[in-house]
C-alpha positions in Angstrom: -7.6 -13.5 -16.2 -9.3 -16.8 -15.4 -13.1 -17.2 -15.6 -15.2 -16.2 -12.7 -15.9 -18.8 -10.0 -19.1 -18.5 -8.1 -19.1 -19.6 -4.5 -22.4 -20.7 -2.5 -21.3 -19.7 1.2 -24.2 -20.7 3.5 -26.5 -19.9 0.8 -25.0 -16.5 -0.3 -23.6 -16.6 -3.8 -20.0 -14.9 -4.3 -18.3 -14.4 -7.7 -14.7 -14.1 -7.7 -11.4 -15.2 -9.8 -9.2 -18.2 -9.0 -6.4 -15.7 -8.5 -8.3 -14.4 -5.7 -9.2 -17.5 -3.9 -5.8 -18.9 -4.2 -3.9 -15.6 -3.3 -2.9 -17.5 0.2 -1.9 -20.8 -1.0 -1.5 -22.3 2.7 -5.2 -21.2 3.5 -7.9 -23.6 3.1 -9.2 -21.7 0.0 -5.9 -21.8 -1.5 -5.8 -25.7 -1.4 -9.4 -26.2 -2.2 -8.9 -24.2 -5.4 -5.5 -25.4 -6.3 -6.7 -29.0 -6.5 -5.2 -30.2 -3.0 -8.2 -30.6 -1.4 -11.6 -31.8 -3.0 -14.7 -29.1 -3.6 -18.5 -29.7 -3.1 -21.1 -28.6 -5.6 -24.5 -27.2 -5.0 -27.4 -28.1 -7.5 -26.2 -25.0 -9.6 -22.9 -26.5 -9.9 -21.5 -23.4 -7.6 -18.5 -24.4 -5.5 -20.8 -25.2 -2.1 -18.9 -24.1 1.6 -21.1 -24.7 4.5 -20.1 -21.8 6.5 -21.5 -18.4 7.6 -22.2 -16.4 4.0 -23.0 -13.5 5.4 -19.2 -12.6 7.3 -17.5 -14.4 4.1 -17.7 -11.1 2.1 -15.2 -9.7 4.7 -12.7 -12.8 4.0 -13.3 -12.3 0.3 -12.5 -8.5 0.6 -9.2 -9.3 2.4 -8.0 -12.1 -0.4 -8.5 -9.2 -2.9 -6.7 -6.8 -1.0 -4.6 -8.1 1.9 -6.3 -5.4 4.0 -8.8 -5.9 6.9 -12.0 -3.3 6.1 -14.8 -3.3 8.5 -17.8 -1.2 9.0 -17.2 1.1 12.2 -20.2 -0.6 14.1 -18.9 -4.1 13.1 -20.6 -6.4 15.9 -19.5 -9.9 14.7 -15.6 -10.1 15.4 -15.9 -13.3 17.1 -17.5 -14.7 14.3 -15.2 -13.3 11.9 -12.2 -14.8 13.8 -13.8 -18.2 13.9 -14.4 -18.3 9.7 -10.9 -16.9 9.6 -9.7 -19.6 11.6 -11.8 -22.5 9.6 -10.3 -20.9 6.2 -6.8 -20.7 7.9 -5.8 -17.1 6.2 -3.1 -16.4 8.6 -2.4 -12.8 7.5 -6.5 -12.3 8.3 -6.1 -14.0 11.5 -3.1 -11.7 12.6 -5.0 -8.7 11.4 -8.0 -9.6 13.4 -6.0 -10.1 16.3 -4.5 -6.4 15.6 -8.1 -5.0 15.4 -9.0 -6.7 18.5 -6.2 -5.0 20.3 -6.9 -1.6 19.0 -10.8 -2.0 19.9 -9.8 -3.2 23.5 -7.6 -0.1 24.0 -10.0 2.2 22.5 -12.5 0.7 25.0 -10.0 1.4 28.1 -9.6 4.8 26.7 -13.1 6.1 26.3 -14.3 8.8 28.4 -17.4 9.7 29.7 -18.9 13.2 30.3 -21.7 14.3 32.1 -22.9 17.9 31.8 
């Protein structure tokens, strides 16, 4: 296993492995950490990405597991979709599209019971 890599994403620190960051070679992260694209460093030497740090956890977890895990009450689908587009993680983009369809169907099937 490779040495841990610490990322500073919008001020939030994440530590992961090179294998995780390059798990989707065609993504921006795959390009950045395979040397095809330059990386920026913060004053502590961490790789710096000027993006939303809060939702990056969902992107990183997808890179680790290839599974989209969101809390039941997740309210930032639009932001997460934009971040997935930025990082160009195509399987995550597809998983988000499926999730949005699923949520849309659930909203249409909601029933109101008044007693």
